[in-house]
C-alpha positions in Angstrom: -3.1 -20.7 0.2 -5.7 -19.7 2.8 -8.7 -17.5 2.1 -7.0 -14.3 3.2 -4.0 -15.0 1.0 -6.3 -15.7 -1.9 -8.2 -12.3 -1.3 -5.0 -10.4 -1.2 -3.7 -12.0 -4.3 -6.8 -10.7 -6.2 -5.4 -7.2 -5.6 -3.7 -6.2 -8.8 -0.9 -3.8 -9.2 -0.4 -2.9 -12.8 2.6 -0.7 -14.0 1.3 1.5 -16.9 4.5 3.4 -17.3 7.6 4.0 -15.3 6.0 7.0 -13.5 2.3 6.0 -13.5 0.9 3.1 -11.3 -2.7 2.0 -11.4 -3.9 0.2 -8.2 -7.1 -1.6 -8.2 -9.5 0.3 -5.9 -10.9 -2.8 -4.2 -9.1 -4.8 -1.5 -5.8 -4.5 0.2 -2.1 -4.2 -0.4 0.6 -6.0 1.6 3.7 -4.1 2.6 5.8 -5.9 0.0 3.5 -4.7 -2.7 3.6 -1.1 -1.5 7.4 -1.1 -1.5 7.4 -2.2 -5.1 5.6 1.0 -5.9 7.2 3.5 -3.4 11.1 3.7 -3.4 11.5 3.6 0.4 12.7 1.0 2.7 10.4 -1.2 4.9 11.7 0.7 8.0 11.0 4.1 6.4 7.4 2.9 5.5 6.7 1.8 9.1 8.1 5.1 10.4 5.7 6.9 8.3 2.9 4.7 9.5 4.0 5.4 13.2 4.1 9.1 12.6 0.8 9.3 10.9 2.2 10.2 7.5 1.1 7.0 5.9 -2.2 5.2 6.2 -2.7 2.9 9.3 -2.8 -0.9 8.5 -5.9 -3.2 8.8 -5.3 -6.3 10.9 -6.6 -9.3 8.8 -5.5 -12.1 11.1 -3.2 -12.8 14.0 0.0 -12.1 12.0 -1.4 -10.4 8.8 -1.7 -6.7 8.2 -2.5 -5.0 4.9 -3.4 -1.6 3.9 -6.6 -0.4 2.0 -5.9 0.3 -1.6 -8.1 3.3 -1.5 -5.9 4.9 1.2 -2.7 4.0 -0.6 -4.0 5.6 -3.8 -4.9 8.8 -1.8 -1.5 8.7 -0.1 0.4 8.5 -3.4 -1.8 11.2 -5.0 -1.0 13.5 -1.9 2.7 12.8 -2.3 2.6 13.5 -6.0 0.8 16.8 -5.5 2.3 18.1 -2.2 5.4 16.1 -1.4 5.6 14.8 2.2 4.4 18.0 3.8 
């Protein structure tokens, strides 16, 4: 496991209840981790990113992208309060 992978692994996603998710505010989430939280397909997620609905990824390496946990938390809170408006 390289340094970037070890860093990403440190990000914890803890399921508190069926409807409440606590995401650590430090670090990054990979797409696979986000899709465990949000009930959408990978294609739909990247459509939202392309259309500016979801946060843009951060490039961590040549073939590695991730999303800031702070931005994902804000996105989930926005959806919870306003829907996808």
